[in-house]
PDB file of N, CA, C and O in Angstrom:
ATOM      1  N   MET A   1       0.833  -1.174   0.000  1.00  0.00           N
ATOM      2  CA  MET A   1       0.000   0.000   0.000  1.00  0.00           C
ATOM      3  C   MET A   1       0.886   1.248   0.000  1.00  0.00           C
ATOM      4  O   MET A   1       1.941   1.271   0.633  1.00  0.00           O
ATOM      5  N   ILE A   2       0.452   2.266  -0.703  1.00  0.00           N
ATOM      6  CA  ILE A   2       1.206   3.505  -0.816  1.00  0.00           C
ATOM      7  C   ILE A   2       0.955   4.374   0.413  1.00  0.00           C
ATOM      8  O   ILE A   2      -0.188   4.586   0.818  1.00  0.00           O
ATOM      9  N   ASP A   3       2.027   4.864   0.988  1.00  0.00           N
ATOM     10  CA  ASP A   3       1.935   5.807   2.096  1.00  0.00           C
ATOM     11  C   ASP A   3       1.751   7.196   1.490  1.00  0.00           C
ATOM     12  O   ASP A   3       2.692   7.757   0.927  1.00  0.00           O
ATOM     13  N   ILE A   4       0.554   7.748   1.601  1.00  0.00           N
ATOM     14  CA  ILE A   4       0.217   9.012   0.959  1.00  0.00           C
ATOM     15  C   ILE A   4       1.110  10.143   1.464  1.00  0.00           C
ATOM     16  O   ILE A   4       1.533  10.992   0.679  1.00  0.00           O
ATOM     17  N   GLU A   5       1.395  10.163   2.742  1.00  0.00           N
ATOM     18  CA  GLU A   5       2.236  11.234   3.287  1.00  0.00           C
ATOM     19  C   GLU A   5       3.649  11.169   2.702  1.00  0.00           C
ATOM     20  O   GLU A   5       4.248  12.201   2.397  1.00  0.00           O
ATOM     21  N   LYS A   6       4.166   9.973   2.552  1.00  0.00           N
ATOM     22  CA  LYS A   6       5.494   9.791   1.951  1.00  0.00           C
ATOM     23  C   LYS A   6       5.478  10.256   0.497  1.00  0.00           C
ATOM     24  O   LYS A   6       6.424  10.894   0.036  1.00  0.00           O
ATOM     25  N   LEU A   7       4.420   9.939  -0.213  1.00  0.00           N
ATOM     26  CA  LEU A   7       4.268  10.365  -1.599  1.00  0.00           C
ATOM     27  C   LEU A   7       4.229  11.890  -1.682  1.00  0.00           C
ATOM     28  O   LEU A   7       4.871  12.483  -2.549  1.00  0.00           O
ATOM     29  N   ARG A   8       3.483  12.516  -0.789  1.00  0.00           N
ATOM     30  CA  ARG A   8       3.428  13.985  -0.771  1.00  0.00           C
ATOM     31  C   ARG A   8       4.817  14.581  -0.526  1.00  0.00           C
ATOM     32  O   ARG A   8       5.189  15.568  -1.160  1.00  0.00           O
ATOM     33  N   GLU A   9       5.572  13.992   0.380  1.00  0.00           N
ATOM     34  CA  GLU A   9       6.924  14.478   0.670  1.00  0.00           C
ATOM     35  C   GLU A   9       7.819  14.368  -0.564  1.00  0.00           C
ATOM     36  O   GLU A   9       8.600  15.273  -0.858  1.00  0.00           O
ATOM     37  N   GLN A  10       7.699  13.264  -1.272  1.00  0.00           N
ATOM     38  CA  GLN A  10       8.531  13.061  -2.452  1.00  0.00           C
ATOM     39  C   GLN A  10       8.155  14.038  -3.569  1.00  0.00           C
ATOM     40  O   GLN A  10       9.031  14.575  -4.247  1.00  0.00           O
ATOM     41  N   VAL A  11       6.862  14.265  -3.757  1.00  0.00           N
ATOM     42  CA  VAL A  11       6.423  15.202  -4.784  1.00  0.00           C
ATOM     43  C   VAL A  11       6.837  16.622  -4.397  1.00  0.00           C
ATOM     44  O   VAL A  11       7.231  17.404  -5.263  1.00  0.00           O
ATOM     45  N   ALA A  12       6.755  16.963  -3.124  1.00  0.00           N
ATOM     46  CA  ALA A  12       7.203  18.284  -2.666  1.00  0.00           C
ATOM     47  C   ALA A  12       8.704  18.461  -2.907  1.00  0.00           C
ATOM     48  O   ALA A  12       9.148  19.553  -3.262  1.00  0.00           O
ATOM     49  N   ALA A  13       9.482  17.404  -2.717  1.00  0.00           N
ATOM     50  CA  ALA A  13      10.915  17.469  -2.976  1.00  0.00           C
ATOM     51  C   ALA A  13      11.179  17.726  -4.458  1.00  0.00           C
ATOM     52  O   ALA A  13      12.078  18.492  -4.805  1.00  0.00           O
ATOM     53  N   ILE A  14      10.414  17.100  -5.316  1.00  0.00           N
ATOM     54  CA  ILE A  14      10.538  17.331  -6.760  1.00  0.00           C
ATOM     55  C   ILE A  14      10.172  18.771  -7.086  1.00  0.00           C
ATOM     56  O   ILE A  14      10.876  19.439  -7.844  1.00  0.00           O
ATOM     57  N   ALA A  15       9.076  19.245  -6.516  1.00  0.00           N
ATOM     58  CA  ALA A  15       8.620  20.614  -6.780  1.00  0.00           C
ATOM     59  C   ALA A  15       9.668  21.638  -6.353  1.00  0.00           C
ATOM     60  O   ALA A  15       9.819  22.677  -6.996  1.00  0.00           O
ATOM     61  N   SER A  16      10.382  21.353  -5.284  1.00  0.00           N
ATOM     62  CA  SER A  16      11.381  22.304  -4.792  1.00  0.00           C
ATOM     63  C   SER A  16      12.556  22.440  -5.750  1.00  0.00           C
ATOM     64  O   SER A  16      13.291  23.425  -5.677  1.00  0.00           O
ATOM     65  N   LYS A  17      12.751  21.491  -6.635  1.00  0.00           N
ATOM     66  CA  LYS A  17      13.861  21.530  -7.599  1.00  0.00           C
ATOM     67  C   LYS A  17      13.534  22.381  -8.823  1.00  0.00           C
ATOM     68  O   LYS A  17      14.427  22.713  -9.603  1.00  0.00           O
ATOM     69  N   ARG A  18      12.270  22.732  -8.997  1.00  0.00           N
ATOM     70  CA  ARG A  18      11.856  23.492 -10.175  1.00  0.00           C
ATOM     71  C   ARG A  18      12.582  24.834 -10.259  1.00  0.00           C
ATOM     72  O   ARG A  18      13.020  25.241 -11.335  1.00  0.00           O
ATOM     73  N   GLU A  19      12.706  25.509  -9.138  1.00  0.00           N
ATOM     74  CA  GLU A  19      13.376  26.812  -9.112  1.00  0.00           C
ATOM     75  C   GLU A  19      14.833  26.694  -9.580  1.00  0.00           C
ATOM     76  O   GLU A  19      15.338  27.576 -10.274  1.00  0.00           O
ATOM     77  N   ALA A  20      15.491  25.618  -9.201  1.00  0.00           N
ATOM     78  CA  ALA A  20      16.879  25.408  -9.638  1.00  0.00           C
ATOM     79  C   ALA A  20      16.948  25.253 -11.159  1.00  0.00           C
ATOM     80  O   ALA A  20      17.873  25.758 -11.794  1.00  0.00           O
ATOM     81  N   LEU A  21      15.981  24.563 -11.733  1.00  0.00           N
ATOM     82  CA  LEU A  21      15.954  24.415 -13.190  1.00  0.00           C
ATOM     83  C   LEU A  21      15.717  25.759 -13.871  1.00  0.00           C
ATOM     84  O   LEU A  21      16.311  26.046 -14.910  1.00  0.00           O
ATOM     85  N   LEU A  22      14.854  26.577 -13.287  1.00  0.00           N
ATOM     86  CA  LEU A  22      14.598  27.899 -13.861  1.00  0.00           C
ATOM     87  C   LEU A  22      15.864  28.761 -13.809  1.00  0.00           C
ATOM     88  O   LEU A  22      16.155  29.492 -14.756  1.00  0.00           O
ATOM     89  N   ARG A  23      16.607  28.678 -12.716  1.00  0.00           N
ATOM     90  CA  ARG A  23      17.867  29.422 -12.609  1.00  0.00           C
ATOM     91  C   ARG A  23      18.876  28.908 -13.639  1.00  0.00           C
ATOM     92  O   ARG A  23      19.640  29.684 -14.214  1.00  0.00           O
ATOM     93  N   LEU A  24      18.869  27.619 -13.859  1.00  0.00           N
ATOM     94  CA  LEU A  24      19.773  27.034 -14.846  1.00  0.00           C
ATOM     95  C   LEU A  24      19.487  27.581 -16.242  1.00  0.00           C
ATOM     96  O   LEU A  24      20.414  27.796 -17.024  1.00  0.00           O
ATOM     97  N   LEU A  25      18.233  27.804 -16.554  1.00  0.00           N
ATOM     98  CA  LEU A  25      17.877  28.355 -17.863  1.00  0.00           C
ATOM     99  C   LEU A  25      18.455  29.744 -18.084  1.00  0.00           C
ATOM    100  O   LEU A  25      18.625  30.168 -19.227  1.00  0.00           O
ATOM    101  N   GLU A  26      18.757  30.453 -17.015  1.00  0.00           N
ATOM    102  CA  GLU A  26      19.303  31.802 -17.120  1.00  0.00           C
ATOM    103  C   GLU A  26      20.781  31.797 -17.517  1.00  0.00           C
ATOM    104  O   GLU A  26      21.333  32.841 -17.863  1.00  0.00           O
ATOM    105  N   GLN A  27      21.416  30.640 -17.470  1.00  0.00           N
ATOM    106  CA  GLN A  27      22.840  30.547 -17.803  1.00  0.00           C
ATOM    107  C   GLN A  27      23.033  30.709 -19.313  1.00  0.00           C
ATOM    108  O   GLN A  27      22.438  29.972 -20.099  1.00  0.00           O
ATOM    109  N   PRO A  28      23.858  31.665 -19.712  1.00  0.00           N
ATOM    110  CA  PRO A  28      24.029  31.917 -21.154  1.00  0.00           C
ATOM    111  C   PRO A  28      24.793  30.816 -21.889  1.00  0.00           C
ATOM    112  O   PRO A  28      24.665  30.688 -23.107  1.00  0.00           O
ATOM    113  N   ASP A  29      25.577  30.029 -21.173  1.00  0.00           N
ATOM    114  CA  ASP A  29      26.403  29.011 -21.827  1.00  0.00           C
ATOM    115  C   ASP A  29      25.785  27.615 -21.778  1.00  0.00           C
ATOM    116  O   ASP A  29      26.505  26.620 -21.865  1.00  0.00           O
ATOM    117  N   LEU A  30      24.504  27.533 -21.642  1.00  0.00           N
ATOM    118  CA  LEU A  30      23.818  26.251 -21.493  1.00  0.00           C
ATOM    119  C   LEU A  30      23.808  25.442 -22.801  1.00  0.00           C
ATOM    120  O   LEU A  30      23.806  24.211 -22.775  1.00  0.00           O
ATOM    121  N   GLY A  31      23.800  26.124 -23.904  1.00  0.00           N
ATOM    122  CA  GLY A  31      23.839  25.450 -25.202  1.00  0.00           C
ATOM    123  C   GLY A  31      22.623  24.559 -25.438  1.00  0.00           C
ATOM    124  O   GLY A  31      21.488  24.923 -25.129  1.00  0.00           O
ATOM    125  N   THR A  32      22.899  23.377 -25.997  1.00  0.00           N
ATOM    126  CA  THR A  32      21.800  22.474 -26.349  1.00  0.00           C
ATOM    127  C   THR A  32      21.139  21.839 -25.121  1.00  0.00           C
ATOM    128  O   THR A  32      20.060  21.257 -25.229  1.00  0.00           O
ATOM    129  N   LEU A  33      21.787  21.950 -23.953  1.00  0.00           N
ATOM    130  CA  LEU A  33      21.160  21.434 -22.727  1.00  0.00           C
ATOM    131  C   LEU A  33      19.893  22.200 -22.379  1.00  0.00           C
ATOM    132  O   LEU A  33      19.056  21.713 -21.620  1.00  0.00           O
ATOM    133  N   ARG A  34      19.751  23.402 -22.936  1.00  0.00           N
ATOM    134  CA  ARG A  34      18.555  24.219 -22.702  1.00  0.00           C
ATOM    135  C   ARG A  34      17.291  23.440 -23.084  1.00  0.00           C
ATOM    136  O   ARG A  34      16.263  23.547 -22.415  1.00  0.00           O
ATOM    137  N   ILE A  35      17.377  22.672 -24.145  1.00  0.00           N
ATOM    138  CA  ILE A  35      16.233  21.863 -24.594  1.00  0.00           C
ATOM    139  C   ILE A  35      15.857  20.844 -23.517  1.00  0.00           C
ATOM    140  O   ILE A  35      14.678  20.673 -23.207  1.00  0.00           O
ATOM    141  N   ASP A  36      16.847  20.176 -22.955  1.00  0.00           N
ATOM    142  CA  ASP A  36      16.593  19.171 -21.917  1.00  0.00           C
ATOM    143  C   ASP A  36      16.039  19.799 -20.649  1.00  0.00           C
ATOM    144  O   ASP A  36      15.153  19.236 -20.006  1.00  0.00           O
ATOM    145  N   VAL A  37      16.562  20.967 -20.290  1.00  0.00           N
ATOM    146  CA  VAL A  37      16.084  21.644 -19.087  1.00  0.00           C
ATOM    147  C   VAL A  37      14.630  22.078 -19.277  1.00  0.00           C
ATOM    148  O   VAL A  37      13.806  21.927 -18.376  1.00  0.00           O
ATOM    149  N   ASN A  38      14.326  22.617 -20.453  1.00  0.00           N
ATOM    150  CA  ASN A  38      12.935  22.992 -20.743  1.00  0.00           C
ATOM    151  C   ASN A  38      12.013  21.783 -20.672  1.00  0.00           C
ATOM    152  O   ASN A  38      10.913  21.862 -20.124  1.00  0.00           O
ATOM    153  N   GLN A  39      12.464  20.671 -21.224  1.00  0.00           N
ATOM    154  CA  GLN A  39      11.664  19.440 -21.202  1.00  0.00           C
ATOM    155  C   GLN A  39      11.438  18.974 -19.769  1.00  0.00           C
ATOM    156  O   GLN A  39      10.336  18.558 -19.414  1.00  0.00           O
ATOM    157  N   ALA A  40      12.472  19.044 -18.957  1.00  0.00           N
ATOM    158  CA  ALA A  40      12.356  18.629 -17.554  1.00  0.00           C
ATOM    159  C   ALA A  40      11.343  19.496 -16.815  1.00  0.00           C
ATOM    160  O   ALA A  40      10.552  18.989 -16.020  1.00  0.00           O
ATOM    161  N   ILE A  41      11.364  20.795 -17.072  1.00  0.00           N
ATOM    162  CA  ILE A  41      10.406  21.705 -16.428  1.00  0.00           C
ATOM    163  C   ILE A  41       8.983  21.375 -16.870  1.00  0.00           C
ATOM    164  O   ILE A  41       8.068  21.336 -16.048  1.00  0.00           O
ATOM    165  N   GLU A  42       8.797  21.138 -18.156  1.00  0.00           N
ATOM    166  CA  GLU A  42       7.464  20.803 -18.666  1.00  0.00           C
ATOM    167  C   GLU A  42       6.946  19.508 -18.032  1.00  0.00           C
ATOM    168  O   GLU A  42       5.790  19.435 -17.615  1.00  0.00           O
ATOM    169  N   GLU A  43       7.801  18.497 -17.963  1.00  0.00           N
ATOM    170  CA  GLU A  43       7.379  17.221 -17.384  1.00  0.00           C
ATOM    171  C   GLU A  43       7.112  17.363 -15.889  1.00  0.00           C
ATOM    172  O   GLU A  43       6.189  16.742 -15.362  1.00  0.00           O
ATOM    173  N   MET A  44       7.905  18.167 -15.215  1.00  0.00           N
ATOM    174  CA  MET A  44       7.686  18.409 -13.796  1.00  0.00           C
ATOM    175  C   MET A  44       6.348  19.108 -13.576  1.00  0.00           C
ATOM    176  O   MET A  44       5.596  18.753 -12.669  1.00  0.00           O
ATOM    177  N   ASP A  45       6.059  20.102 -14.412  1.00  0.00           N
ATOM    178  CA  ASP A  45       4.782  20.808 -14.301  1.00  0.00           C
ATOM    179  C   ASP A  45       3.608  19.863 -14.528  1.00  0.00           C
ATOM    180  O   ASP A  45       2.593  19.945 -13.836  1.00  0.00           O
ATOM    181  N   ASP A  46       3.750  18.960 -15.507  1.00  0.00           N
ATOM    182  CA  ASP A  46       2.694  17.975 -15.768  1.00  0.00           C
ATOM    183  C   ASP A  46       2.496  17.057 -14.564  1.00  0.00           C
ATOM    184  O   ASP A  46       1.366  16.787 -14.156  1.00  0.00           O
ATOM    185  N   LEU A  47       3.592  16.588 -14.008  1.00  0.00           N
ATOM    186  CA  LEU A  47       3.523  15.713 -12.837  1.00  0.00           C
ATOM    187  C   LEU A  47       2.832  16.409 -11.667  1.00  0.00           C
ATOM    188  O   LEU A  47       1.965  15.827 -11.015  1.00  0.00           O
ATOM    189  N   LEU A  48       3.220  17.656 -11.405  1.00  0.00           N
ATOM    190  CA  LEU A  48       2.631  18.390 -10.287  1.00  0.00           C
ATOM    191  C   LEU A  48       1.144  18.656 -10.512  1.00  0.00           C
ATOM    192  O   LEU A  48       0.348  18.593  -9.575  1.00  0.00           O
ATOM    193  N   GLU A  49       0.778  18.951 -11.745  1.00  0.00           N
ATOM    194  CA  GLU A  49      -0.634  19.189 -12.058  1.00  0.00           C
ATOM    195  C   GLU A  49      -1.448  17.907 -11.862  1.00  0.00           C
ATOM    196  O   GLU A  49      -2.539  17.945 -11.293  1.00  0.00           O
ATOM    197  N   GLU A  50      -0.926  16.789 -12.327  1.00  0.00           N
ATOM    198  CA  GLU A  50      -1.621  15.513 -12.147  1.00  0.00           C
ATOM    199  C   GLU A  50      -1.746  15.159 -10.668  1.00  0.00           C
ATOM    200  O   GLU A  50      -2.782  14.655 -10.234  1.00  0.00           O
ATOM    201  N   PHE A  51      -0.704  15.418  -9.901  1.00  0.00           N
ATOM    202  CA  PHE A  51      -0.749  15.142  -8.469  1.00  0.00           C
ATOM    203  C   PHE A  51      -1.850  15.967  -7.807  1.00  0.00           C
ATOM    204  O   PHE A  51      -2.599  15.462  -6.971  1.00  0.00           O
ATOM    205  N   LYS A  52      -1.942  17.245  -8.190  1.00  0.00           N
ATOM    206  CA  LYS A  52      -2.967  18.114  -7.608  1.00  0.00           C
ATOM    207  C   LYS A  52      -4.373  17.663  -7.996  1.00  0.00           C
ATOM    208  O   LYS A  52      -5.313  17.828  -7.219  1.00  0.00           O
ATOM    209  N   GLN A  53      -4.522  17.098  -9.185  1.00  0.00           N
ATOM    210  CA  GLN A  53      -5.841  16.595  -9.615  1.00  0.00           C
ATOM    211  C   GLN A  53      -6.223  15.356  -8.842  1.00  0.00           C
ATOM    212  O   GLN A  53      -7.383  15.187  -8.468  1.00  0.00           O
ATOM    213  N   VAL A  54      -5.248  14.479  -8.598  1.00  0.00           N
ATOM    214  CA  VAL A  54      -5.515  13.232  -7.890  1.00  0.00           C
ATOM    215  C   VAL A  54      -5.706  13.480  -6.394  1.00  0.00           C
ATOM    216  O   VAL A  54      -6.529  12.831  -5.748  1.00  0.00           O
ATOM    217  N   PHE A  55      -4.939  14.421  -5.853  1.00  0.00           N
ATOM    218  CA  PHE A  55      -5.001  14.744  -4.433  1.00  0.00           C
ATOM    219  C   PHE A  55      -5.350  16.224  -4.270  1.00  0.00           C
ATOM    220  O   PHE A  55      -4.484  17.026  -3.921  1.00  0.00           O
ATOM    221  N   PRO A  56      -6.606  16.591  -4.518  1.00  0.00           N
ATOM    222  CA  PRO A  56      -6.991  17.995  -4.398  1.00  0.00           C
ATOM    223  C   PRO A  56      -6.722  18.523  -2.987  1.00  0.00           C
ATOM    224  O   PRO A  56      -6.869  17.806  -1.998  1.00  0.00           O
ATOM    225  N   GLY A  57      -6.334  19.767  -2.924  1.00  0.00           N
ATOM    226  CA  GLY A  57      -6.069  20.381  -1.647  1.00  0.00           C
ATOM    227  C   GLY A  57      -4.656  20.175  -1.161  1.00  0.00           C
ATOM    228  O   GLY A  57      -4.286  20.674  -0.099  1.00  0.00           O
ATOM    229  N   SER A  58      -3.857  19.443  -1.926  1.00  0.00           N
ATOM    230  CA  SER A  58      -2.454  19.243  -1.523  1.00  0.00           C
ATOM    231  C   SER A  58      -1.678  20.509  -1.781  1.00  0.00           C
ATOM    232  O   SER A  58      -1.701  21.050  -2.886  1.00  0.00           O
ATOM    233  N   ASP A  59      -0.996  20.976  -0.771  1.00  0.00           N
ATOM    234  CA  ASP A  59      -0.174  22.174  -0.921  1.00  0.00           C
ATOM    235  C   ASP A  59       1.237  21.782  -1.283  1.00  0.00           C
ATOM    236  O   ASP A  59       1.904  21.054  -0.548  1.00  0.00           O
ATOM    237  N   LEU A  60       1.688  22.276  -2.433  1.00  0.00           N
ATOM    238  CA  LEU A  60       3.065  22.017  -2.875  1.00  0.00           C
ATOM    239  C   LEU A  60       3.746  23.320  -3.142  1.00  0.00           C
ATOM    240  O   LEU A  60       4.915  23.338  -3.525  1.00  0.00           O
TER     241      LEU A  60
END
């Protein structure tokens, strides 16, 4: 059985990394990695949105 509180903690940990990815995008020498960073942000946003739909009222 899934421990919901543990799942919330893990998703919150993922959400906290989003800001670091946004700061990384500000680096002028990122080159082609910019594509991967953008993709990671998009997938993270999708994951967080799905989590909020499944667990309404969850604060992240």
